[in-house]
C-alpha positions as CSV (number, residue, x, y, z in Angstrom):
1,M,57.7,21.9,8.2
2,T,56.5,18.4,7.2
3,S,60.0,17.0,7.5
4,L,60.4,18.6,10.9
5,L,57.1,17.0,12.1
6,S,58.2,13.6,10.7
7,L,61.5,14.0,12.5
8,I,59.8,14.8,15.8
9,V,57.4,11.9,15.4
10,S,60.2,9.5,14.5
11,F,62.3,10.7,17.5
12,F,59.3,10.2,19.8
13,L,58.7,6.7,18.6
14,F,62.4,5.8,18.9
15,V,62.5,7.2,22.5
16,Q,59.2,5.3,23.4
17,S,60.4,1.9,22.1
18,P,62.9,1.2,25.0
19,L,60.2,2.0,27.5
20,V,58.1,-0.9,26.4
21,G,61.1,-3.2,27.2
22,I,61.5,-1.6,30.6
23,A,57.8,-2.1,31.5
24,D,58.2,-5.8,30.5
25,A,61.3,-6.1,32.7
26,D,59.4,-4.4,35.6
27,S,56.5,-6.8,35.2
28,I,58.6,-10.0,35.4
29,D,60.6,-8.5,38.2
30,T,57.5,-8.0,40.3
31,V,56.5,-11.6,39.5
32,I,60.0,-12.8,40.6
33,S,59.7,-10.8,43.8
34,A,56.2,-12.2,44.6
35,I,57.5,-15.8,44.2
36,D,60.7,-15.0,46.2
37,N,58.5,-13.6,49.0
38,G,56.0,-16.5,48.8
39,S,53.2,-14.0,48.2
40,S,50.2,-15.6,46.4
41,A,48.3,-12.4,46.5
42,D,51.0,-10.4,44.8
43,L,51.5,-13.2,42.2
44,A,47.8,-13.5,41.5
45,K,47.7,-9.8,40.4
46,Y,49.4,-11.1,37.2
47,F,47.2,-14.1,36.6
48,D,45.0,-14.3,33.5
49,S,41.3,-14.8,34.3
50,S,41.9,-18.5,34.1
51,I,45.3,-20.1,34.5
52,S,46.8,-23.6,33.8
53,L,48.4,-24.5,37.2
54,N,50.6,-27.4,38.2
55,V,51.7,-27.3,41.8
56,N,53.7,-30.4,42.6
57,G,51.4,-32.7,40.6
58,Q,48.1,-31.0,41.5
59,Q,47.3,-29.7,38.1
60,G,44.3,-28.2,36.3
61,D,42.8,-25.1,34.9
62,Y,41.8,-22.7,37.7
63,S,40.1,-19.3,38.0
64,K,42.4,-16.5,39.2
65,N,40.9,-16.8,42.7
66,Q,41.2,-20.6,42.9
67,A,44.8,-20.5,41.7
68,E,45.7,-17.9,44.4
69,L,44.3,-20.3,47.1
70,V,46.2,-23.3,45.7
71,L,49.4,-21.2,45.8
72,K,48.7,-19.8,49.2
73,D,48.6,-23.3,50.5
74,F,51.8,-24.2,48.6
75,F,53.7,-21.3,50.0
76,K,52.4,-22.0,53.5
77,K,53.7,-25.6,53.3
78,N,56.9,-24.6,51.4
79,P,58.0,-21.2,52.7
80,S,60.5,-19.5,50.4
81,M,64.2,-19.6,51.0
82,G,64.8,-17.9,47.7
83,F,63.9,-17.8,44.1
84,T,66.2,-17.2,41.2
85,L,65.4,-16.9,37.5
86,V,67.6,-19.2,35.5
87,F,66.2,-18.8,31.9
88,R,64.1,-16.3,30.0
89,S,62.7,-16.5,26.5
90,E,61.3,-13.1,25.4
91,N,61.9,-13.5,21.6
92,N,58.2,-13.3,20.8
93,P,56.8,-9.9,22.0
94,S,53.4,-11.4,22.9
95,L,54.5,-14.7,24.5
96,S,57.3,-15.1,27.0
97,S,58.6,-18.1,29.0
98,Y,60.7,-18.1,32.2
99,I,62.2,-20.9,34.3
100,G,63.4,-20.4,37.8
101,D,64.5,-22.3,40.9
102,Y,62.3,-22.0,44.1
103,Q,64.1,-23.1,47.2
104,S,62.3,-24.2,50.3
105,A,63.2,-26.3,53.4
106,Q,61.2,-29.1,51.7
107,G,63.5,-29.0,48.6
108,L,64.1,-27.3,45.3
109,F,61.2,-26.7,42.8
110,K,61.6,-25.9,39.2
111,V,59.2,-23.1,38.3
112,F,57.9,-22.7,34.7
113,I,56.1,-19.4,34.0
114,K,54.4,-18.6,30.7
115,V,53.2,-15.1,30.0
116,S,51.1,-13.4,27.4
117,Q,51.5,-9.7,26.7
118,H,49.2,-7.5,24.7
119,G,50.5,-3.9,24.9
120,A,51.0,-3.1,28.6
121,D,48.7,-6.0,29.7
122,F,51.0,-8.7,31.2
123,K,49.3,-11.9,32.2
124,I,50.5,-15.3,33.5
125,Y,48.5,-18.0,31.7
126,S,50.5,-21.0,32.9
127,L,52.5,-21.7,36.0
128,E,54.2,-24.8,37.3
129,F,56.1,-25.7,40.5
130,V,57.7,-29.1,40.0
131,K,59.8,-30.7,42.7
132,G,63.2,-31.6,41.3
């Protein structure tokens, strides 16, 4: 009976493991979608309580609400013509980095996203839009 219980628990843990990766992918996909759509409100849902933000040279540490306003202004001045993720580093389960290209009529911006993750809690702690 004990070995059957161990087998069931092992199977359950094995089945659950891939779901964590799927949740991670869903989280970054929603961030990608928010940037692609130029939605500061959707993007801000994933901000940590304070965030290191660099938007075309305007940099500093901002509260979640302040950062949303800075990005709202950026997206208004630089409407999205598309965003593509070009690099992802997810080797460390609690810290991930992403690099993307944000295209607007005003030019191409490199986007650097740094994320911390504790369990299902996915938070952006650093975000940069650098014209390049």
